[in-house]
C-alpha positions as a LaTeX table, in Angstrom:
\begin{tabular}{lrrr}
\hline
Residue & $x$ (\AA) & $y$ (\AA) & $z$ (\AA) \\
\hline
Met1 & 3.33 & $-6.73$ & 19.47 \\
Thr2 & 3.32 & $-9.64$ & 17.02 \\
Ile3 & 0.45 & $-10.41$ & 14.50 \\
Asp4 & $-0.71$ & $-14.23$ & 15.56 \\
Leu5 & $-2.72$ & $-16.31$ & 14.68 \\
Ala6 & $-3.73$ & $-20.06$ & 16.09 \\
Ile7 & $-4.14$ & $-22.22$ & 13.53 \\
Asp8 & $-5.56$ & $-25.15$ & 15.31 \\
Arg9 & $-5.18$ & $-26.31$ & 18.40 \\
Asp10 & $-1.37$ & $-27.36$ & 18.12 \\
Cys11 & 0.13 & $-24.83$ & 15.77 \\
Ser12 & 0.21 & $-21.05$ & 15.69 \\
Leu13 & 1.06 & $-18.62$ & 12.81 \\
Phe14 & 3.93 & $-16.45$ & 14.20 \\
Phe15 & 5.52 & $-13.18$ & 12.97 \\
Gly16 & 2.63 & $-12.48$ & 10.51 \\
Thr17 & 3.41 & $-9.30$ & 8.20 \\
Pro18 & $-0.22$ & $-7.45$ & 7.95 \\
Val19 & $-1.37$ & $-6.63$ & 4.43 \\
Val20 & $-4.42$ & $-4.92$ & 3.88 \\
Thr21 & $-6.61$ & $-4.79$ & 0.29 \\
Leu22 & $-8.79$ & $-2.27$ & $-0.34$ \\
Arg23 & $-11.24$ & $-2.06$ & $-2.58$ \\
Pro24 & $-13.36$ & 1.15 & $-2.12$ \\
Glu25 & $-16.96$ & 1.68 & $-3.59$ \\
Gly26 & $-17.36$ & 4.46 & $-6.23$ \\
Thr27 & $-13.86$ & 4.58 & $-7.64$ \\
Ala28 & $-14.85$ & 5.00 & $-11.46$ \\
Ala29 & $-15.36$ & 9.23 & $-11.35$ \\
Val30 & $-13.02$ & 9.57 & $-8.63$ \\
Asn31 & $-10.50$ & 7.75 & $-10.35$ \\
Ala32 & $-11.02$ & 9.50 & $-13.89$ \\
Glu33 & $-10.52$ & 13.03 & $-11.94$ \\
Leu34 & $-7.00$ & 11.97 & $-10.23$ \\
Ala35 & $-5.41$ & 11.00 & $-13.62$ \\
Gln36 & $-6.77$ & 14.21 & $-15.39$ \\
Leu37 & $-5.19$ & 15.97 & $-12.24$ \\
Ile38 & $-2.02$ & 13.59 & $-12.20$ \\
Leu39 & $-1.45$ & 13.76 & $-16.01$ \\
Asp40 & $-1.49$ & 17.83 & $-15.81$ \\
Arg41 & 0.90 & 18.16 & $-13.13$ \\
Ala42 & 2.95 & 15.31 & $-15.02$ \\
Ala43 & 3.27 & 17.87 & $-18.37$ \\
His44 & 3.62 & 20.99 & $-16.28$ \\
Glu45 & 5.88 & 20.02 & $-13.03$ \\
Pro46 & 9.33 & 18.14 & $-13.72$ \\
Gly47 & 9.29 & 14.98 & $-11.98$ \\
Val48 & 11.65 & 13.65 & $-9.16$ \\
Ala49 & 13.55 & 10.27 & $-9.28$ \\
Arg50 & 13.67 & 8.29 & $-6.31$ \\
Ser51 & 13.08 & 4.47 & $-6.52$ \\
Asn52 & 11.44 & 5.22 & $-10.13$ \\
Ala53 & 13.46 & 3.79 & $-12.67$ \\
Gly54 & 11.96 & 5.78 & $-15.63$ \\
Gly55 & 8.71 & 7.15 & $-15.47$ \\
Trp56 & 7.11 & 10.91 & $-13.53$ \\
Gln57 & 7.00 & 10.91 & $-9.95$ \\
Ser58 & 5.41 & 13.87 & $-8.21$ \\
Arg59 & 6.38 & 16.24 & $-5.00$ \\
Pro60 & 5.15 & 14.09 & $-1.86$ \\
Asp61 & 2.50 & 16.81 & $-1.75$ \\
Leu62 & $-0.30$ & 14.97 & $-3.42$ \\
Leu63 & $-2.29$ & 15.48 & $-0.39$ \\
Asn64 & $-2.35$ & 19.37 & $-0.63$ \\
Trp65 & $-3.57$ & 19.72 & $-4.09$ \\
Gly66 & $-7.28$ & 19.96 & $-3.14$ \\
Gly67 & $-10.48$ & 18.89 & $-4.70$ \\
Pro68 & $-13.03$ & 16.27 & $-3.92$ \\
Ala69 & $-10.65$ & 13.83 & $-5.49$ \\
Val70 & $-8.53$ & 13.97 & $-3.20$ \\
Ala71 & $-10.60$ & 14.37 & $-0.31$ \\
Ala72 & $-12.25$ & 10.92 & $-1.52$ \\
Tyr73 & $-8.62$ & 9.31 & $-1.95$ \\
Arg74 & $-7.80$ & 10.69 & 1.63 \\
Gly75 & $-10.78$ & 8.10 & 3.45 \\
Trp76 & $-9.85$ & 5.66 & 1.59 \\
Leu77 & $-6.32$ & 6.50 & 3.38 \\
Glu78 & $-7.99$ & 6.58 & 6.54 \\
Gln79 & $-10.11$ & 3.37 & 5.83 \\
Ala80 & $-7.02$ & 1.66 & 5.28 \\
Val81 & $-4.65$ & 2.80 & 8.16 \\
Arg82 & $-7.70$ & 2.05 & 10.78 \\
Thr83 & $-8.39$ & $-0.95$ & 9.28 \\
Val84 & $-4.49$ & $-2.34$ & 9.77 \\
Gln85 & $-4.60$ & $-0.15$ & 13.04 \\
Arg86 & $-7.74$ & $-2.10$ & 14.26 \\
Leu87 & $-5.28$ & $-5.50$ & 14.38 \\
Pro88 & $-3.89$ & $-4.72$ & 17.79 \\
Ala89 & $-7.24$ & $-3.44$ & 19.31 \\
Arg90 & $-9.13$ & $-6.62$ & 18.73 \\
Arg91 & $-6.21$ & $-8.83$ & 20.25 \\
Ala92 & $-6.78$ & $-6.21$ & 22.98 \\
Gly93 & $-10.24$ & $-7.34$ & 23.05 \\
Ser94 & $-11.83$ & $-4.29$ & 21.67 \\
Glu95 & $-13.08$ & $-2.61$ & 19.00 \\
His96 & $-11.93$ & 1.41 & 19.71 \\
Phe97 & $-8.88$ & 2.70 & 19.34 \\
Arg98 & $-7.79$ & 6.48 & 19.61 \\
Leu99 & $-5.55$ & 7.08 & 16.65 \\
Ser100 & $-3.55$ & 9.85 & 15.07 \\
Phe101 & $-1.27$ & 10.00 & 11.63 \\
Thr102 & 0.41 & 11.94 & 9.31 \\
Ala103 & 0.72 & 10.58 & 5.55 \\
Gln104 & 2.25 & 12.13 & 2.65 \\
Ala105 & 1.20 & 11.18 & $-0.69$ \\
Trp106 & 2.96 & 11.33 & $-3.92$ \\
Ala107 & 1.78 & 10.60 & $-7.93$ \\
Asn108 & 3.10 & 8.06 & $-10.45$ \\
Val109 & 2.84 & 7.66 & $-14.21$ \\
Ser110 & 4.69 & 4.68 & $-15.75$ \\
Arg111 & 5.21 & 3.50 & $-19.93$ \\
Ala112 & 6.27 & 0.65 & $-21.42$ \\
Gly113 & 9.67 & $-0.23$ & $-20.16$ \\
His114 & 9.14 & 1.86 & $-16.25$ \\
Tyr115 & 9.66 & $-0.24$ & $-12.98$ \\
Asn116 & 10.40 & 0.43 & $-9.45$ \\
Glu117 & 13.53 & $-0.81$ & $-7.83$ \\
Thr118 & 13.57 & $-2.92$ & $-4.85$ \\
His119 & 13.09 & $-0.06$ & $-1.75$ \\
Thr120 & 11.65 & 0.52 & 1.92 \\
His121 & 10.15 & 3.25 & 3.38 \\
Pro122 & 12.01 & 4.35 & 6.46 \\
Gly123 & 11.12 & 6.22 & 9.09 \\
Asn124 & 7.20 & 5.32 & 8.20 \\
His125 & 5.19 & 2.81 & 9.90 \\
Trp126 & 2.91 & 1.88 & 6.61 \\
Ala127 & 3.08 & 2.33 & 3.41 \\
Val128 & 0.61 & 2.50 & 1.01 \\
Val129 & $-0.06$ & 2.17 & $-3.06$ \\
Tyr130 & $-3.36$ & 3.11 & $-4.61$ \\
Tyr131 & $-4.05$ & 2.46 & $-8.65$ \\
Val132 & $-5.71$ & 5.10 & $-10.58$ \\
Thr133 & $-5.52$ & 3.93 & $-14.01$ \\
Val134 & $-3.98$ & 0.36 & $-15.05$ \\
Pro135 & $-4.04$ & $-0.17$ & $-18.79$ \\
Pro136 & $-5.00$ & $-4.07$ & $-19.93$ \\
Ala137 & $-2.49$ & $-6.20$ & $-18.78$ \\
Asp138 & $-0.53$ & $-8.99$ & $-21.44$ \\
Pro139 & $-0.74$ & $-12.35$ & $-21.06$ \\
Ala140 & 2.76 & $-12.33$ & $-22.78$ \\
Arg141 & 4.18 & $-10.68$ & $-19.79$ \\
Pro142 & 2.51 & $-11.92$ & $-16.43$ \\
Met143 & 4.50 & $-10.45$ & $-14.21$ \\
Ala144 & 4.82 & $-6.64$ & $-15.63$ \\
Gly145 & 3.75 & $-4.03$ & $-13.75$ \\
Arg146 & 3.06 & $-6.53$ & $-10.74$ \\
Leu147 & 4.00 & $-5.17$ & $-6.78$ \\
Glu148 & 6.17 & $-7.55$ & $-5.29$ \\
Leu149 & 6.46 & $-7.71$ & $-1.35$ \\
Arg150 & 9.93 & $-9.38$ & $-0.54$ \\
Asp151 & 9.99 & $-12.22$ & 2.23 \\
Pro152 & 11.33 & $-9.78$ & 5.60 \\
Arg153 & 13.01 & $-12.78$ & 6.93 \\
Pro154 & 16.30 & $-13.09$ & 5.81 \\
Ala155 & 16.93 & $-16.90$ & 6.68 \\
Ala156 & 13.36 & $-18.25$ & 5.23 \\
Ala157 & 14.92 & $-19.47$ & 1.84 \\
Phe158 & 17.93 & $-21.63$ & 3.58 \\
Ala159 & 15.81 & $-24.55$ & 3.95 \\
Ala160 & 12.22 & $-24.32$ & 3.13 \\
Ala161 & 10.15 & $-27.25$ & 4.20 \\
Pro162 & 8.36 & $-29.13$ & 1.61 \\
Gly163 & 4.81 & $-27.45$ & 1.06 \\
Phe164 & 5.62 & $-24.31$ & 2.24 \\
Thr165 & 7.23 & $-21.09$ & 0.62 \\
Phe166 & 9.27 & $-19.90$ & 2.95 \\
Gly167 & 11.28 & $-16.86$ & 1.16 \\
Ala168 & 9.23 & $-16.68$ & $-2.26$ \\
Ala169 & 8.18 & $-13.28$ & $-2.88$ \\
Leu170 & 4.26 & $-12.24$ & $-2.72$ \\
Ser171 & 3.49 & $-10.40$ & $-6.01$ \\
Leu172 & 0.05 & $-8.76$ & $-6.38$ \\
Pro173 & $-1.28$ & $-7.82$ & $-9.74$ \\
Ala174 & $-2.11$ & $-3.72$ & $-10.72$ \\
Glu175 & $-5.86$ & $-3.19$ & $-10.91$ \\
Ala176 & $-7.56$ & 0.67 & $-10.51$ \\
Gly177 & $-9.34$ & 0.77 & $-7.52$ \\
Leu178 & $-7.32$ & $-1.29$ & $-5.18$ \\
Met179 & $-5.45$ & 0.10 & $-2.11$ \\
Val180 & $-2.53$ & $-2.21$ & $-0.81$ \\
Leu181 & $-1.10$ & $-1.29$ & 2.71 \\
Phe182 & 1.79 & $-2.44$ & 3.80 \\
Pro183 & 4.50 & $-2.78$ & 7.00 \\
Ala184 & 6.72 & 0.40 & 5.14 \\
Trp185 & 9.85 & $-1.22$ & 6.34 \\
Leu186 & 9.00 & $-4.50$ & 4.24 \\
Glu187 & 11.20 & $-4.27$ & 0.89 \\
His188 & 9.10 & $-4.31$ & $-2.02$ \\
Ala189 & 9.66 & $-3.36$ & $-5.92$ \\
Val190 & 7.83 & $-3.39$ & $-9.29$ \\
His191 & 8.48 & $-5.33$ & $-12.04$ \\
Pro192 & 8.74 & $-3.49$ & $-15.17$ \\
Phe193 & 5.21 & $-2.32$ & $-17.01$ \\
Phe194 & 4.75 & $-3.27$ & $-20.73$ \\
Ala195 & 1.06 & $-1.77$ & $-22.33$ \\
Pro196 & 0.51 & 0.68 & $-24.33$ \\
Gly197 & $-0.52$ & 3.87 & $-22.15$ \\
Glu198 & $-0.16$ & 5.23 & $-18.61$ \\
Arg199 & $-0.33$ & 3.69 & $-15.29$ \\
Ile200 & $-0.78$ & 6.10 & $-12.57$ \\
Ser201 & $-0.48$ & 5.46 & $-9.10$ \\
Ile202 & $-0.62$ & 7.37 & $-5.94$ \\
Ala203 & 2.03 & 6.18 & $-3.09$ \\
Cys204 & 1.76 & 7.45 & 0.29 \\
Asn205 & 3.94 & 7.35 & 3.78 \\
Val206 & 2.25 & 6.94 & 6.66 \\
Ala207 & 3.71 & 7.52 & 10.33 \\
Ile208 & 1.65 & 7.03 & 13.34 \\
Thr209 & 1.71 & 9.81 & 15.96 \\
Asp210 & $-0.42$ & 8.88 & 18.49 \\
Phe211 & $-2.21$ & 5.36 & 19.13 \\
Ala212 & $-4.06$ & 3.85 & 22.36 \\
Val213 & $-6.88$ & 0.61 & 22.55 \\
Val214 & $-9.88$ & 2.35 & 24.34 \\
Pro215 & $-11.54$ & $-0.59$ & 26.54 \\
Ala216 & $-14.66$ & $-1.61$ & 26.63 \\
Ala217 & $-15.61$ & $-0.99$ & 30.08 \\
Ala218 & $-13.47$ & 2.68 & 29.55 \\
Arg219 & $-16.50$ & 3.27 & 27.19 \\
Ser220 & $-19.34$ & 2.26 & 29.35 \\
Thr221 & $-17.85$ & 4.67 & 32.23 \\
Pro222 & $-20.49$ & 6.80 & 32.76 \\
\hline
\end{tabular}
């Protein structure tokens, strides 16, 4: 399936790359509990090194930590996955679909100077980032800590048309309580973070194990 969009009668947008941004309600109390859980783990468990340059990254077992805060995060994650998987259902003329997926999540704690190198998440369908705590931004460093999504079309920048941003990266600011979902094959990075305190986030890999659109006619059948 391609994500496409008719802009007007004579022009359509093809090769679209869906990016979901969610801001669930009631995140402040949950984030406070998540931050404490993550910092306690970081104080007692060695971190792993993957795309992170500096900072602490947990093992990908956060969804098994237990507790109400992790359960709340799991619910927000399911909401994000359902939001993006609703796109092919709507394209087929239905609001209903069958969905199952697996997920692995891990925590990240960054301090001044830490960043994430450009990478992808092979073997998965969706990548998800959720921000738990984000210190105030420094106006002198507008790109600090921003999530950068690279244009996936390798030749897009070779002859950018006037007025278009072909080849330009999409840069998203970090915000406590914000969840961002995008294709796992999309190259992305995090700019170096510069601020006092910790920038805490949760990253997640999602693999769809079952998906099918349920036609409206099938639902109305006795």
